[in-house]
C-alpha positions in Angstrom: 2.5 -34.2 5.7 2.7 -31.3 4.0 4.4 -28.8 5.9 3.6 -24.8 5.0 6.1 -23.2 7.6 9.5 -24.0 9.1 11.3 -23.3 12.2 8.0 -22.1 13.7 7.8 -24.4 17.2 8.8 -22.9 19.9 10.3 -19.1 18.4 8.7 -16.3 18.8 9.6 -14.7 15.1 8.4 -16.9 11.8 10.2 -18.3 9.5 10.0 -18.2 5.6 6.7 -19.5 4.8 6.2 -21.6 1.8 2.0 -19.4 1.4 0.8 -16.1 1.9 -0.4 -15.8 5.0 -3.8 -13.4 5.6 -4.8 -11.6 8.9 -8.0 -10.4 9.3 -8.9 -7.7 11.6 -12.9 -6.8 12.7 -12.9 -3.4 14.2 -15.5 -1.5 15.8 -14.3 1.7 17.3 -10.6 0.4 18.6 -8.8 3.3 17.0 -6.7 4.0 20.1 -5.3 0.2 19.3 -5.4 -0.2 15.7 -1.4 1.1 15.7 0.0 -0.5 18.1 -1.7 -4.1 16.7 -0.2 -3.1 13.2 3.3 -2.9 14.8 2.7 -6.1 16.4 1.5 -8.5 13.3 4.2 -7.0 11.1 7.5 -7.3 14.3 5.3 -11.0 14.9 5.6 -11.8 10.5 8.7 -10.0 9.6 10.3 -11.5 7.3 6.8 -13.7 5.8 4.7 -13.2 3.0 1.9 -11.5 4.8 -1.1 -9.1 4.6 -3.2 -7.6 7.2 -6.3 -6.7 6.0 -9.0 -4.6 8.6 -12.5 -4.5 7.8 -14.3 -1.3 9.7 -17.3 -2.5 10.8 -19.5 0.9 10.6 -16.8 2.5 13.2 -17.8 5.9 15.1 -14.9 7.1 16.8 -12.4 7.8 14.4 -11.0 4.3 13.2 -11.5 4.1 9.7 -9.0 7.5 9.0 -6.8 5.8 11.5 -7.2 2.3 9.2 -6.3 4.4 6.0 -3.4 6.2 7.6 -1.8 2.6 8.4 -2.6 1.7 4.4 -0.8 4.4 3.0 2.0 3.8 5.1 2.3 -0.1 4.8 1.3 -1.8 1.4 1.0 -4.8 3.3 -2.1 -3.0 4.9 -5.5 -3.5 3.6 -8.8 -1.2 4.3 -12.4 -2.5 3.5 -14.8 0.2 5.1 -18.7 -0.7 6.1 -21.1 2.7 6.0 -22.6 1.3 9.1 -22.4 -1.7 11.6 -23.8 -5.6 9.9 -22.1 -7.5 12.9 -18.8 -9.2 13.2 -19.6 -12.2 10.6 -20.4 -10.0 8.3 -16.8 -7.5 8.8 -15.4 -11.5 9.0 -16.5 -13.1 5.6 -15.6 -9.6 3.7 -12.0 -10.0 5.1 -12.2 -13.9 3.9 -13.5 -12.4 0.4 -10.8 -9.6 0.0 -7.7 -12.3 1.5 -5.7 -13.6 -1.2 -3.6 -16.1 1.7 -3.5 -19.8 1.7 -4.0 -19.0 5.4 -6.2 -17.2 7.0 -5.7 -15.7 10.9 -8.3 -14.2 12.6 -7.9 -11.7 15.7 -9.9 -9.0 17.3 -8.7 -5.4 17.1 -8.5 -4.7 20.9 -5.0 -6.1 21.3 -7.1 -8.4 23.9 -5.7 -11.0 21.2 -1.8 -11.2 21.5 0.0 -10.9 17.8 2.7 -13.1 19.1 0.8 -16.4 19.0 -0.1 -15.7 15.2 3.4 -18.7 15.2 2.0 -20.7 17.2 -1.2 -21.2 15.5 0.7 -21.9 12.5 2.8 -25.0 13.6 -0.4 -26.6 14.6 -1.6 -25.8 10.6 1.4 -27.2 9.9 1.0 -30.3 11.7 -1.8 -31.6 9.5 -5.2 -29.6 11.0 -7.2 -27.5 8.8 -8.2 -25.6 12.1 -7.0 -24.3 14.5 -8.5 -22.5 17.5 -7.4 -20.4 20.5 -8.3 -21.1 23.7 -8.2 -18.4 26.8 -7.0 -20.9 29.2 -6.5 -18.0 31.6 -9.2 -14.7 30.3 -8.5 -11.9 31.6 -11.9 -10.3 31.7 -14.2 -9.9 34.2 -16.3 -12.4 36.0 -18.9 -11.4 34.7 -17.9 -12.2 31.3 -16.4 -15.9 32.0 -19.1 -17.3 33.8 -21.2 -17.2 31.3 -19.0 -17.7 28.5 -18.0 -20.7 30.3 -21.5 -21.8 30.9 -22.2 -21.3 26.7 -19.2 -23.1 26.2 -20.2 -26.5 28.2 -23.8 -25.7 25.9 -21.5 -25.6 23.1 -19.9 -29.0 23.8 -23.0 -30.5 25.6 -24.9 -29.9 22.0 -23.0 -30.7 19.0 -20.3 -32.8 20.9 -17.2 -31.1 19.8 -14.6 -31.0 22.6 -13.5 -27.5 22.5 -13.6 -25.0 25.4 -13.0 -21.6 23.8 -15.4 -21.4 20.6 -16.0 -18.1 20.6 -12.7 -17.1 20.8 -11.0 -14.8 18.2 -7.5 -15.8 17.2 -7.8 -19.0 15.0 -6.1 -19.9 12.1 -7.9 -22.0 9.2 -6.3 -23.6 5.6 -8.4 -21.6 3.1 -10.5 -24.3 1.5 -12.3 -24.6 5.2 -13.1 -20.3 4.6 -14.6 -21.5 1.6 -16.4 -24.0 2.9 -18.5 -22.5 5.0 -21.5 -20.0 4.7 -21.5 -17.6 7.8 -24.3 -15.8 8.4 -25.7 -13.5 11.0 -23.8 -14.5 14.5 -22.9 -18.2 13.2 -19.4 -16.9 13.4 -18.8 -17.9 16.9 -19.3 -22.1 15.6 -16.9 -22.3 12.9 -15.1 -24.7 14.4 -18.4 -26.5 14.8 -19.0 -26.1 11.5 -16.1 -27.1 10.2 -15.1 -29.8 12.6 -19.0 -30.9 11.2 -18.2 -30.6 6.8 -14.9 -33.5 8.0 -12.3 -30.7 8.6 -9.8 -31.3 11.4 -9.9 -28.8 14.0 -7.8 -28.3 17.2 -7.6 -26.4 20.5 -3.8 -24.8 21.3 -3.8 -22.5 24.6 -2.9 -18.7 23.8 -2.5 -15.7 25.9 -4.5 -13.8 27.0 -3.9 -9.7 28.0 -6.4 -7.8 29.7 -8.3 -4.8 28.3 -6.5 -1.8 27.5 -8.8 0.3 25.3 -12.4 0.8 24.4 -15.3 -1.4 26.1 -16.3 -4.5 25.5 -19.0 -5.1 22.5 -20.4 -8.0 24.6 -23.5 -7.9 26.8 -26.6 -10.0 28.0 -28.1 -9.9 24.2 -25.6 -11.1 22.7 -25.5 -14.4 25.0 -29.0 -14.5 24.8 -28.8 -14.5 21.2 -25.3 -16.9 21.0 -27.6 -19.4 22.6 -30.4 -19.2 19.9 -27.6 -20.0 17.2 -26.3 -22.5 18.8 -29.9 -24.5 18.8 -29.3 -23.1 14.7 -25.9 -25.1 14.5 -27.3 -27.5 16.9 -29.8 -28.3 14.2 -27.4 -27.8 11.6 -25.3 -30.5 12.5 -27.2 -33.1 13.9 -30.0 -32.7 11.1 -29.1 -30.9 8.5 -29.3 -34.7 6.4 -31.8 -36.3 8.2 -35.0 -33.4 8.9 -37.3 -36.8 10.1 -35.0 -38.1 12.7 -36.0 -34.8 14.4 -39.3 -34.0 13.6 -40.1 -37.7 13.4 -39.4 -39.3 17.1 -41.4 -36.6 18.9 -44.3 -36.2 15.9 -44.5 -40.6 16.4 -44.9 -40.7 20.6 -47.3 -37.3 19.5 -49.5 -39.8 17.4 -49.4 -42.4 19.4 -49.8 -40.9 23.0 -53.3 -39.2 20.8 -54.2 -42.5 19.4 -53.7 -43.9 23.2 -56.2 -41.6 24.9 -59.0 -41.8 22.1 -59.0 -45.3 22.2 -59.4 -44.9 25.4 -62.3 -42.7 25.2 -63.2 -44.9 22.6 -63.4 -47.9 25.2 -65.8 -45.8 27.6 -68.1 -45.0 24.9 -68.4 -48.5 23.2 -68.2 -50.7 26.3 -68.9 -48.8 28.8 -72.2 -46.5 27.5 -70.1 -43.2 28.9 -70.5 -40.0 27.4 -67.5 -38.3 26.0 -68.7 -35.6 23.8 -67.8 -32.9 26.7 -64.7 -34.4 28.4 -61.6 -32.1 27.4 -59.4 -35.5 27.3 -61.7 -35.7 23.9 -60.2 -32.7 22.2 -56.6 -33.2 23.5 -56.7 -36.5 21.8 -57.5 -35.1 18.7 -55.1 -32.7 19.3 -52.6 -34.9 20.1 -52.8 -37.0 16.6 -53.5 -34.0 14.3 -50.1 -32.1 16.1 -47.9 -35.9 15.3 -49.1 -36.4 11.9 -47.9 -32.7 11.2 -45.1 -33.5 12.4 -44.3 -36.2 10.8 -45.9 -34.8 7.1 -43.5 -31.7 8.3 -40.2 -34.3 8.6 -41.1 -36.5 5.6 -41.6 -32.6 3.1 -38.2 -31.9 4.8 -36.8 -35.4 3.5 -37.8 -34.7 0.0 -37.0 -31.9 -0.6 -33.4 -32.6 0.4 -33.5 -35.5 -2.0 -35.0 -33.5 -4.6 -31.9 -31.1 -4.4 -28.8 -30.9 -7.0 -26.7 -33.7 -7.0 -24.0 -32.7 -8.1 -21.8 -33.5 -5.5 -22.0 -29.8 -3.3 -23.6 -31.5 0.0 -21.0 -34.0 0.1 -18.7 -33.2 3.4 -14.9 -32.0 3.1 -13.0 -34.8 2.2 -8.6 -35.9 1.5 -7.6 -38.3 -1.7 -4.6 -40.4 -1.3 -3.8 -41.5 -4.7 -1.7 -44.9 -4.2 2.4 -44.3 -6.1 4.0 -47.1 -7.5 7.7 -46.9 -5.1 10.6 -49.0 -6.7 12.7 -51.2 -4.5 15.1 -49.2 -1.9 13.4 -46.1 -1.9 11.7 -44.3 0.4 8.2 -42.9 0.4 8.1 -39.6 -0.8 7.0 -36.9 2.0 3.8 -34.6 1.3 
């Protein structure tokens, strides 16, 4: 197995790295925490080839000026400025585009994510995983945030089948091919581990420290909680049915059609054999509506299949995969380590 990093397990400082590490930090009004955060990252990654990319997502509290000052004194710091707030997904996407490392680490800019956990994330990557997700086992947040988050994560596990306890943790480490493969938009940054697992990447989770908030205010509220569940429905559809749309529209359409036909056959029995009038019965309207609705759902699923099959067939729809090539070994030699 390829070993990207050495000397990481059970230590607080990072040993020499064979590839560059890009640390991406989205920032929105976190000015008091930025200098301390940069100092912690520098202490943890001392001796490694790394870059620290801050993405100022339209801050209005002077965060931009602080970041520019950090960039002037530290050549490893890169700052991306947005003219207004575009959201965390866009900020992360910009940080990924500007990154040059073979490994990318993300963490929030409010100092609740501990940079000292970065070596443990990298050690897990070195074990062969493609994405390592942090798990805030002892979350230092009010109960009004903790319990909704637990409900949300339970729903994520139930709908997607990916067994992660804290999918929205900002502390993550990725191999670069994960970032290049995924298309993150809207609020889907919450579900990067889910989308990565769906693409065939190896995803794991490790417990990480979580610190109480010392500066600023939380950016999460009821509105984002509702938006998260709507995005969860999107991810559930993408992960389960994006390659087989008829499998979601077909069963519902078929059941609806059968129910409509059953109603209409019953009405035909009343009319033809018993001679009862059916023209004014609400059941007739229901039967016709069910038949038309079922046909429309089946047609929608079939159209989705046709559009999917008509797309390009150049391999871009294939999931992520690895290739292991055989190698002839002379007698007495060991298999070469990867």
